[in-house]
C-alpha positions as CSV (number, residue, x, y, z in Angstrom):
1,M,-50.4,37.0,-99.9
2,Q,-49.7,40.0,-102.2
3,N,-51.6,38.4,-105.3
4,N,-55.0,39.8,-104.3
5,T,-56.8,37.5,-107.1
6,G,-55.3,34.1,-106.9
7,V,-56.4,31.1,-105.0
8,L,-54.4,29.1,-102.9
9,V,-52.8,25.9,-104.1
10,V,-51.9,22.8,-102.5
11,G,-49.8,20.2,-104.0
12,V,-51.3,17.0,-102.9
13,D,-49.0,13.8,-102.5
14,G,-49.2,10.8,-100.7
15,A,-47.3,11.9,-97.4
16,R,-48.7,11.1,-94.0
17,G,-48.8,14.8,-92.9
18,M,-50.6,16.1,-96.2
19,P,-54.2,16.4,-94.7
20,R,-52.5,18.7,-92.0
21,A,-51.2,20.7,-94.6
22,V,-54.8,20.9,-96.6
23,R,-56.4,22.0,-93.1
24,W,-54.2,24.8,-92.7
25,A,-54.2,26.1,-96.4
26,A,-58.1,25.5,-96.2
27,R,-58.2,28.0,-92.9
28,E,-56.2,30.3,-94.5
29,A,-58.3,30.5,-97.8
30,A,-61.5,30.8,-95.7
31,Q,-60.2,33.5,-93.7
32,R,-59.4,35.5,-96.8
33,H,-62.4,34.7,-98.7
34,R,-60.3,32.9,-101.4
35,G,-60.7,29.8,-103.3
36,L,-58.7,26.4,-102.8
37,R,-57.2,24.4,-105.5
38,L,-55.7,21.2,-104.8
39,V,-53.3,19.6,-107.3
40,H,-51.9,16.2,-107.8
41,A,-49.5,15.2,-110.6
42,T,-48.8,11.4,-111.8
43,D,-45.7,12.2,-113.7
44,E,-46.7,9.7,-116.2
45,L,-43.5,10.2,-118.6
46,S,-41.7,8.3,-115.7
47,L,-44.1,5.5,-115.8
48,N,-43.3,4.5,-119.3
49,Y,-42.2,0.8,-119.9
50,P,-41.2,0.8,-123.8
51,H,-41.1,-2.9,-123.9
52,S,-44.4,-3.6,-122.4
53,L,-47.2,-1.3,-123.3
54,P,-50.0,-3.4,-121.5
55,V,-48.1,-3.1,-118.3
56,S,-47.2,0.6,-119.0
57,D,-51.2,1.2,-119.4
58,D,-51.7,-0.6,-116.2
59,V,-49.5,1.4,-114.1
60,R,-50.8,4.7,-115.4
61,A,-54.2,3.6,-114.8
62,V,-53.2,2.5,-111.0
63,A,-51.4,6.0,-110.6
64,R,-54.5,7.9,-111.8
65,M,-56.7,6.1,-109.5
66,R,-54.3,6.7,-106.7
67,G,-54.0,10.3,-107.6
68,Q,-58.1,10.6,-107.7
69,R,-58.1,9.0,-104.1
70,L,-55.5,11.4,-102.7
71,L,-57.4,14.5,-104.0
72,R,-60.7,13.1,-102.5
73,A,-59.0,12.7,-99.2
74,A,-57.5,16.0,-99.4
75,R,-61.0,17.6,-100.5
76,D,-62.6,15.7,-97.4
77,A,-59.6,17.4,-95.0
78,A,-60.3,20.9,-96.5
79,R,-64.2,20.3,-95.8
80,E,-63.5,19.4,-92.2
81,V,-62.4,23.0,-91.4
82,A,-64.0,25.0,-94.0
83,P,-67.3,23.2,-95.2
84,D,-68.3,26.2,-97.3
85,L,-65.2,26.9,-98.9
86,H,-65.0,26.7,-102.8
87,V,-62.5,23.7,-103.6
88,E,-61.2,22.8,-106.9
89,V,-59.3,19.7,-107.6
90,E,-56.8,19.0,-110.6
91,L,-55.2,15.5,-111.6
92,S,-52.3,16.1,-114.0
93,H,-50.4,13.7,-115.8
94,E,-47.1,15.9,-116.0
95,A,-44.3,16.2,-113.6
96,P,-45.1,17.8,-110.4
97,A,-42.5,20.4,-110.5
98,A,-43.6,21.6,-114.1
99,V,-47.3,21.5,-112.7
100,L,-47.0,23.3,-109.7
101,L,-44.6,26.1,-111.0
102,E,-47.3,26.8,-113.8
103,E,-49.9,26.6,-111.1
104,A,-47.9,29.3,-108.9
105,R,-48.2,32.0,-112.0
106,S,-51.8,32.7,-110.7
107,A,-51.8,31.6,-107.3
108,A,-51.7,33.7,-104.2
109,L,-49.9,31.1,-102.3
110,M,-48.5,27.7,-103.0
111,V,-48.5,25.2,-100.1
112,L,-46.7,22.1,-99.7
113,G,-46.7,19.4,-96.8
114,T,-43.2,18.6,-95.2
115,P,-42.5,15.7,-92.9
116,G,-42.5,15.9,-89.2
117,L,-39.6,15.3,-86.9
118,R,-38.0,12.1,-86.9
119,P,-35.7,10.3,-84.2
120,L,-32.4,11.1,-86.0
121,G,-33.3,14.8,-86.5
122,R,-35.4,17.1,-88.7
123,V,-35.7,16.3,-92.3
124,F,-35.6,18.6,-95.2
125,G,-38.8,18.6,-97.4
126,G,-37.1,17.7,-100.5
127,S,-36.0,18.9,-103.9
128,L,-39.5,19.7,-104.9
129,S,-39.8,21.9,-102.2
130,T,-36.4,23.5,-103.0
131,A,-37.3,24.1,-106.6
132,L,-40.6,25.7,-105.8
133,A,-39.4,28.0,-103.0
134,A,-36.6,29.1,-105.1
135,H,-38.4,29.5,-108.6
136,A,-42.3,29.9,-107.7
137,A,-44.1,33.1,-109.0
138,C,-46.0,33.1,-105.7
139,P,-44.9,32.7,-102.1
140,V,-44.4,29.1,-100.9
141,A,-45.7,27.8,-97.6
142,L,-44.3,24.5,-95.8
143,V,-46.2,23.1,-93.2
144,R,-45.4,20.5,-90.9
145,P,-46.7,19.1,-87.6
146,H,-45.9,21.5,-84.9
147,V,-45.4,18.8,-82.1
148,A,-45.9,15.0,-82.9
149,E,-49.4,14.8,-84.5
150,D,-50.7,18.3,-83.4
151,E,-52.2,20.9,-85.6
152,S,-49.9,23.7,-86.9
153,P,-50.1,26.6,-84.2
154,S,-52.7,29.3,-84.5
155,E,-51.2,31.3,-81.6
156,G,-47.9,33.2,-81.2
157,P,-46.2,35.9,-83.3
158,V,-45.5,36.1,-87.2
159,V,-41.6,36.2,-87.2
160,V,-39.6,37.5,-90.2
161,G,-36.0,37.9,-90.9
162,V,-34.8,41.1,-92.4
163,D,-31.6,41.5,-94.1
164,G,-32.1,44.3,-96.6
165,S,-32.2,41.9,-99.7
166,P,-34.7,42.5,-102.3
167,S,-36.4,39.0,-101.1
168,S,-36.2,40.2,-97.7
169,E,-38.3,43.3,-98.6
170,E,-41.0,40.9,-99.9
171,A,-40.8,38.8,-96.6
172,V,-41.4,42.0,-94.6
173,A,-44.3,43.2,-96.9
174,L,-45.9,39.6,-96.4
175,A,-45.2,39.3,-92.8
176,F,-47.0,42.6,-92.0
177,E,-49.8,41.4,-94.2
178,E,-50.1,38.0,-92.1
179,A,-49.8,39.6,-88.7
180,S,-52.6,42.0,-89.6
181,W,-54.8,39.3,-91.0
182,R,-54.0,37.1,-87.8
183,D,-54.2,40.0,-85.4
184,A,-50.7,38.8,-84.1
185,P,-47.7,40.6,-83.0
186,L,-44.9,40.8,-85.5
187,V,-41.2,40.0,-84.4
188,A,-38.7,41.4,-86.9
189,V,-35.3,39.8,-86.6
190,H,-32.2,41.3,-87.9
191,T,-28.6,39.4,-87.6
192,W,-25.3,40.8,-88.1
193,D,-22.4,38.2,-88.4
194,D,-20.2,38.9,-85.6
195,A,-17.5,36.5,-86.6
196,F,-17.2,37.9,-89.9
197,V,-16.8,41.3,-88.5
198,A,-14.1,39.9,-86.0
199,A,-12.3,38.3,-88.9
200,V,-11.9,41.4,-91.0
201,F,-10.6,43.5,-88.0
202,E,-8.1,40.7,-87.2
203,Q,-6.6,41.4,-90.5
204,T,-6.0,45.1,-89.8
205,H,-5.2,44.5,-85.8
206,W,-7.9,47.0,-85.1
207,T,-10.6,46.6,-82.5
208,P,-14.3,46.8,-83.5
209,D,-16.6,48.9,-81.5
210,E,-19.4,46.4,-81.3
211,D,-21.7,48.8,-79.5
212,A,-21.3,51.1,-82.5
213,V,-22.0,48.2,-84.8
214,E,-25.0,47.2,-83.2
215,A,-26.6,50.6,-83.1
216,R,-26.0,50.9,-86.6
217,E,-27.8,47.5,-87.5
218,S,-30.5,48.9,-85.2
219,E,-30.9,51.7,-87.3
220,V,-30.9,49.7,-90.6
221,L,-33.6,47.3,-89.1
222,A,-35.8,50.5,-88.2
223,E,-35.4,51.6,-91.9
224,R,-36.4,48.5,-93.4
225,L,-39.6,48.7,-91.3
226,A,-40.5,52.1,-91.1
227,G,-42.9,52.2,-94.1
228,W,-44.5,49.2,-93.2
229,Q,-45.4,50.1,-89.6
230,E,-47.1,53.0,-90.9
231,K,-49.0,51.0,-93.5
232,Y,-50.2,48.4,-90.7
233,P,-50.6,50.5,-87.5
234,D,-52.5,47.8,-85.9
235,V,-49.4,45.5,-85.9
236,V,-47.6,45.7,-82.7
237,V,-43.9,45.1,-83.7
238,R,-40.9,43.9,-81.6
239,R,-37.5,44.6,-83.2
240,M,-34.5,42.3,-82.5
241,V,-31.0,42.6,-83.3
242,T,-28.8,39.9,-82.8
243,R,-25.4,38.4,-83.6
244,G,-24.4,35.1,-85.3
245,R,-26.2,33.2,-87.8
246,P,-29.5,34.3,-88.8
247,A,-31.0,31.0,-89.2
248,V,-30.2,30.1,-85.5
249,A,-32.0,33.3,-84.0
250,L,-35.1,32.5,-86.5
251,L,-35.2,29.0,-85.4
252,D,-35.3,29.6,-81.7
253,L,-38.0,32.1,-82.1
254,A,-40.0,29.6,-84.5
255,D,-40.7,27.2,-81.7
256,A,-43.2,29.6,-80.5
257,A,-44.6,31.3,-83.5
258,Q,-47.5,30.6,-85.6
259,L,-45.7,31.5,-88.6
260,L,-42.0,32.3,-90.0
261,V,-41.6,34.4,-93.1
262,V,-38.1,34.7,-94.8
263,G,-36.8,35.7,-98.5
264,S,-35.8,33.1,-100.9
265,R,-32.2,34.3,-101.0
266,G,-30.4,36.7,-98.5
267,R,-27.4,39.2,-99.3
268,G,-25.0,36.0,-100.2
269,G,-27.5,34.1,-102.7
270,F,-27.1,33.6,-106.3
271,A,-30.0,35.6,-107.9
272,G,-32.3,33.3,-109.9
273,M,-30.4,30.0,-108.9
274,L,-30.4,28.8,-105.3
275,L,-32.3,29.4,-102.1
276,G,-30.0,31.3,-99.5
277,S,-28.6,29.2,-96.7
278,T,-31.0,30.7,-94.0
279,S,-34.1,29.8,-96.0
280,Q,-33.0,26.3,-96.4
281,S,-32.3,26.1,-92.9
282,V,-35.6,27.3,-91.7
283,M,-37.3,25.2,-94.2
284,S,-35.5,22.1,-92.5
285,Y,-36.0,22.7,-89.2
286,A,-38.9,25.1,-88.2
287,L,-41.7,23.6,-86.3
288,C,-44.2,26.3,-87.3
289,P,-45.1,26.8,-90.8
290,V,-42.9,28.8,-93.0
291,I,-43.6,30.9,-96.0
292,V,-40.7,31.8,-98.5
293,A,-41.2,35.1,-100.4
294,R,-39.2,35.4,-103.6
295,H,-38.2,38.5,-104.8
296,R,-40.0,39.0,-108.4
297,G,-38.0,41.9,-109.8
């Protein structure tokens, strides 16, 4: 959380797992001596009934009452785990994406709840999560149940994906900070695409020296971590160089982690537009909380 002055902001909705996300955010805020801000947006423009104004007024009133009830429940959830924490609540009548993007401008971290696993597979958090992770000015955390109804894990390593892109650099910085705060080991994962290498060499009929490639990729990872290991000498770092898809390696490790940190876009992303495929995959499938760090350059 590299913003040293901002509060943690939670986007509050009616999802079943919302109290779990609020409790996670409250613990994080209390540990770091920050405030917590709970925000719910009713999106009243979408509730207009142009041919029946009384009905429109009734619907808006119900939406506001529901929002107030959700915010009270969220505040109660925060106080369960951090009774002395300073908690603000905000009920906005604007569209959720616009409200939360504005809140992110001064926040240290934006926290969103996401669905748990369902019988037919793991479910992506939704277009709002995607928009915020891609465009928010602060890191965005997505919190879902670790297993069944359990709270999010508080033990295990912090895992970070490293690929050398600008947003990956942000992720590395944030991951070291989180590991230091949590007194947790850090697993730094760098993956090279062996399928791509094989396809390129197939065109030339050359034989790739995979040992040499892996040695070079290990050097790249060491270079990306060197300065941060000096800044955080208390953090024990395990380096991993793997072959294949980055998301697969990260998700395998996430099952036993307390936090997974990724950049918003890897080296193949479209700057300013989309989340990278790795970020989208871990947001969809990781069991532990995920923080997406966006490059601000």
